[in-house]
C-alpha positions as CSV (number, residue, x, y, z in Angstrom):
1,M,0.0,0.0,0.0
2,S,1.3,3.4,-0.9
3,T,1.8,6.3,1.5
4,W,1.1,9.6,-0.3
5,F,2.6,12.8,0.9
6,E,1.3,16.3,-0.1
7,C,4.3,18.6,-0.5
8,K,3.9,22.3,-0.9
9,V,6.6,23.9,-2.9
10,R,7.4,27.7,-3.1
11,Y,9.2,29.2,-6.0
12,E,9.2,32.1,-8.5
13,K,7.0,31.2,-11.5
14,R,7.0,33.1,-14.8
15,M,3.5,34.2,-15.5
16,E,1.9,34.4,-19.0
17,D,2.4,38.2,-19.1
18,G,6.2,37.7,-18.5
19,R,6.5,38.9,-14.9
20,E,7.7,36.6,-12.1
21,K,5.5,35.8,-9.1
22,K,6.2,33.8,-6.0
23,V,3.7,30.9,-5.9
24,T,3.2,27.9,-3.5
25,E,1.9,24.8,-5.3
26,P,1.0,21.4,-3.9
27,Y,2.4,18.1,-5.3
28,L,1.7,14.5,-4.4
29,V,4.6,12.1,-3.8
30,D,4.6,8.4,-3.0
31,A,7.3,7.9,-0.4
32,V,8.1,5.9,2.7
33,S,8.8,8.8,5.1
34,F,8.7,12.6,5.4
35,T,12.4,12.7,4.7
36,D,12.0,10.5,1.6
37,A,9.1,12.6,0.4
38,E,11.3,15.8,0.6
39,K,14.1,14.1,-1.2
40,R,11.9,12.7,-3.9
41,I,10.1,16.1,-4.5
42,H,13.4,17.8,-4.9
43,E,14.6,15.1,-7.4
44,M,11.3,15.3,-9.4
45,L,11.1,19.1,-9.6
46,E,14.7,20.0,-10.3
47,S,14.2,19.5,-14.0
48,Y,10.9,21.4,-14.1
49,I,11.6,24.5,-12.0
50,S,14.4,26.9,-12.9
51,G,15.9,28.7,-10.0
52,D,15.6,28.1,-6.3
53,F,12.6,26.4,-4.7
54,F,11.9,25.1,-1.3
55,V,9.4,22.8,0.4
56,T,7.3,24.7,2.8
57,N,5.1,21.9,4.1
58,I,4.8,18.1,4.0
59,K,1.8,16.2,5.3
60,I,0.3,12.8,4.8
61,A,-2.4,12.9,2.2
62,N,-5.7,11.2,2.9
63,Y,-6.2,9.4,-0.4
64,S,-7.1,5.7,-0.5
65,E,-6.6,5.5,-4.3
66,I,-5.0,7.5,-7.0
67,H,-6.2,7.0,-10.6
68,P,-4.1,8.8,-13.3
69,N,-5.4,9.4,-16.8
70,E,-3.0,10.5,-19.6
71,N,-5.8,12.4,-21.3
72,G,-6.8,14.3,-18.1
73,D,-5.3,17.7,-17.3
74,R,-6.7,18.3,-13.8
75,W,-6.9,16.3,-10.6
76,Y,-10.3,15.8,-8.8
77,K,-10.7,14.9,-5.2
78,S,-13.7,12.6,-4.8
79,K,-15.4,11.5,-1.6
80,V,-16.9,8.0,-1.9
81,S,-19.2,6.7,0.8
82,Y,-19.4,2.9,1.1
83,I,-22.7,1.8,2.6
84,N,-22.7,-1.3,4.9
85,L,-25.6,-2.7,6.8
86,D,-25.0,-3.5,10.5
87,E,-27.2,-6.6,10.8
88,E,-27.1,-6.7,14.6
89,K,-28.4,-3.1,15.0
90,G,-30.2,-2.9,11.7
91,V,-28.7,0.4,10.7
92,E,-26.7,1.5,7.7
93,R,-23.1,2.6,8.2
94,K,-21.2,4.8,5.9
95,T,-17.4,4.5,5.5
96,N,-15.9,7.4,3.7
97,S,-12.9,7.1,1.3
98,Y,-11.1,9.7,-0.8
99,M,-9.9,9.1,-4.3
100,L,-7.8,11.4,-6.6
101,I,-8.9,11.1,-10.2
102,Q,-7.2,12.7,-13.2
103,A,-9.8,14.0,-15.7
104,N,-10.8,17.0,-17.8
105,T,-14.1,17.7,-16.2
106,V,-16.1,16.8,-13.1
107,K,-18.4,14.7,-15.3
108,E,-15.4,12.7,-16.6
109,A,-14.1,12.2,-13.1
110,F,-17.6,11.0,-12.0
111,D,-17.8,8.5,-14.9
112,S,-14.3,7.2,-14.1
113,I,-15.3,6.5,-10.5
114,V,-18.4,4.8,-11.6
115,D,-16.4,2.7,-14.0
116,L,-13.8,1.8,-11.3
117,L,-16.5,0.8,-8.9
118,K,-18.9,-1.0,-11.3
119,D,-17.9,-4.5,-9.9
120,M,-18.5,-3.5,-6.3
121,I,-20.8,-5.8,-4.3
122,S,-21.6,-3.3,-1.6
123,E,-23.5,-0.1,-2.3
124,Y,-21.7,3.3,-2.6
125,D,-22.5,6.9,-3.0
126,I,-20.4,9.8,-4.4
127,P,-21.4,12.8,-2.3
128,A,-18.6,15.1,-3.5
129,I,-16.2,15.7,-6.4
130,Q,-14.2,18.9,-6.5
131,E,-11.2,20.1,-8.4
132,S,-8.0,19.6,-6.4
133,P,-5.2,22.1,-6.3
134,I,-2.6,19.3,-6.8
135,M,-0.4,20.2,-9.7
136,D,1.2,16.8,-10.3
137,V,1.5,13.3,-8.8
138,F,4.7,11.4,-8.6
139,P,4.2,7.6,-7.9
140,F,7.2,5.6,-6.7
141,F,6.8,3.1,-9.6
142,K,4.5,3.3,-12.5
143,K,2.0,0.4,-12.6
144,D,3.0,-0.8,-16.1
145,E,6.8,-0.5,-15.3
146,V,8.5,-3.8,-14.8
147,I,11.2,-3.6,-12.2
148,N,13.1,-6.7,-13.2
149,D,11.8,-8.5,-16.3
150,K,14.6,-11.0,-16.5
151,I,13.6,-14.4,-15.0
152,P,16.4,-16.0,-12.9
153,E,17.9,-19.2,-14.5
154,N,16.7,-21.5,-11.7
155,Y,13.0,-20.4,-12.1
156,T,10.5,-21.8,-14.6
157,P,7.9,-19.4,-16.0
158,L,4.4,-20.3,-14.9
159,S,3.2,-20.7,-18.4
160,Q,5.8,-23.4,-19.1
161,F,5.0,-25.2,-15.9
162,E,1.2,-25.2,-16.7
163,E,2.0,-26.7,-20.1
164,K,4.0,-29.5,-18.5
165,V,1.2,-30.3,-16.0
166,E,-1.4,-30.4,-18.8
167,E,0.8,-32.8,-20.9
168,E,1.2,-35.2,-17.9
169,I,-2.6,-35.3,-17.3
């Protein structure tokens, strides 16, 4: 499970009219500690920000899931309430969870959440979706990135093992 840290970074940003303005922007970083989060945000932003910048605040973000979308240009914070029935007391209980969804519009973010949760057995409600100030998200590893794709010599790939088992049967 990932631990996400929200890092606020202050630097001088060149505005569209050419003047420079000091801004503080939040970024999200997957890290193992506050120290690691600060180190990683410096590594990630060195190539994007020219000049000096410093981290003004780091806090643990309250996101249970992050869902990037290459076509989206904004991040939306979504509150999802899972509805469970307490059979002993006969009352409904809601458990809130927060997701960060990358999309172009609120409607697109809503549709993405519905698509993600379409196979849920329990009921859910989406009481809030709002645009997040998060500028960018830096995961530790990308989901499609293979860390080590070379299979050690003493291991047999599962597909070959299954073929041998089927031949023996």
